[in-house]
C-alpha positions as CSV (number, residue, x, y, z in Angstrom):
1,M,112.1,111.9,103.6
2,K,111.8,109.6,106.4
3,T,114.9,107.5,107.3
4,N,113.9,104.1,105.8
5,P,112.3,105.4,102.4
6,R,115.5,107.4,102.0
7,A,117.7,104.3,102.4
8,E,115.4,102.2,100.2
9,V,115.6,104.9,97.5
10,A,119.5,104.7,97.7
11,Y,119.3,100.9,97.5
12,I,117.0,101.0,94.4
13,A,119.1,103.6,92.6
14,G,122.2,101.7,93.4
15,A,120.7,98.4,92.1
16,I,119.6,100.1,88.8
17,I,122.8,102.2,88.2
18,L,125.2,99.4,89.1
19,S,123.0,96.6,87.4
20,K,123.4,94.4,90.6
21,K,121.4,93.6,93.5
22,G,122.5,93.0,97.0
23,S,120.7,92.1,100.1
24,T,121.5,95.1,102.2
25,V,122.1,98.8,102.2
26,Y,124.2,100.3,104.9
27,D,122.8,103.6,106.3
28,Y,125.6,105.7,107.8
29,S,123.3,108.0,109.5
30,Q,121.6,105.0,111.5
31,R,124.8,103.2,111.6
32,K,123.3,99.9,110.6
33,H,122.6,97.6,107.6
34,I,119.1,97.5,106.4
35,H,118.2,94.0,105.0
36,I,116.2,94.1,101.6
37,S,115.0,91.3,99.3
38,G,113.2,91.2,96.1
39,S,113.9,92.4,92.6
40,V,115.1,95.6,90.9
41,D,115.5,96.2,87.1
42,Q,114.9,98.7,84.4
43,N,111.2,98.1,84.2
44,R,110.1,96.9,87.7
45,V,110.9,97.4,91.3
46,N,109.5,95.0,94.0
47,I,111.5,94.9,97.2
48,Y,110.8,94.1,100.8
49,D,112.4,96.1,103.7
50,Y,112.8,93.7,106.7
51,D,113.7,96.6,109.0
52,Q,110.4,98.4,108.4
53,S,108.5,95.1,107.4
54,C,107.1,96.7,104.2
55,H,107.2,96.5,100.4
56,I,108.1,99.1,97.9
57,S,107.2,98.6,94.3
58,G,106.5,100.2,91.0
59,N,107.1,100.3,87.4
60,G,109.9,102.0,85.4
61,N,110.2,103.4,81.9
62,N,113.2,105.2,80.4
63,G,114.8,105.8,83.8
64,K,111.6,107.2,85.4
65,Y,110.1,105.1,88.2
66,N,106.8,105.5,90.0
67,L,107.1,103.7,93.3
68,Y,104.7,103.0,96.1
69,H,105.9,102.7,99.6
70,Y,103.4,100.4,101.4
71,G,104.9,101.0,105.0
72,N,104.2,104.7,104.9
73,S,101.3,104.7,102.2
74,H,102.7,107.2,99.7
75,H,104.3,107.5,96.2
76,I,107.8,108.3,95.5
77,Q,109.1,109.4,92.0
78,L,112.5,108.4,91.0
79,T,114.4,109.5,88.0
80,I,117.8,108.0,87.0
81,D,120.3,109.6,84.5
82,G,123.7,108.0,84.3
83,K,125.2,107.8,87.7
84,K,122.8,110.4,89.1
85,F,119.3,110.3,90.4
86,K,116.6,112.6,91.7
87,G,113.1,112.5,92.6
88,Y,110.2,113.5,95.0
89,D,108.8,112.0,98.1
90,Y,105.0,112.5,98.3
91,G,105.0,111.5,102.0
92,T,107.1,114.4,103.1
93,S,106.5,116.6,100.0
94,S,110.3,116.9,99.5
95,H,112.6,116.7,96.7
96,F,115.9,114.6,96.8
97,S,118.9,114.0,94.4
98,G,121.9,111.9,94.6
99,R,124.8,110.2,92.9
100,V,126.3,106.6,92.9
101,N,130.1,106.3,93.0
102,G,131.1,102.8,93.0
103,K,129.4,101.1,96.1
104,S,128.9,104.5,97.7
105,I,125.7,106.5,97.3
106,S,125.3,110.1,98.3
107,L,121.7,111.5,98.7
108,Y,120.8,115.0,99.4
109,D,117.3,115.4,101.0
110,Y,115.9,118.8,100.4
111,G,113.4,118.5,103.1
112,E,116.1,117.9,105.6
113,S,118.6,120.1,104.0
114,S,121.3,117.5,104.6
115,Y,123.3,114.9,102.7
116,F,123.0,111.2,103.7
117,S,125.5,108.4,102.9
118,Y,124.9,104.7,102.0
119,S,126.8,101.8,100.8
120,V,125.5,98.8,98.9
């Protein structure tokens, strides 16, 4: 996955799992906060990433979300199960998985073969 979509997925997963929305996600790999606004709930995602100047939106049903990243023009599939999440990024044809632990989020990007850390 590219850097910002990865951070946005972490933000979305954190917002859904923790049932709360913040205005930033801290990306440890970029060493910066990414400012985000919009809404995230069990049925709908509609956020705006000010860092990349783009929307990410989609619908959810039973923990499965079909998202569209307007900045990179591709779909992202996200499935949430308890405190874990997984999915597929169609832009880079790669899987990802992760876990939310308090305000910390760990995401493994199979395309990069690396772990990435975030905080919400």
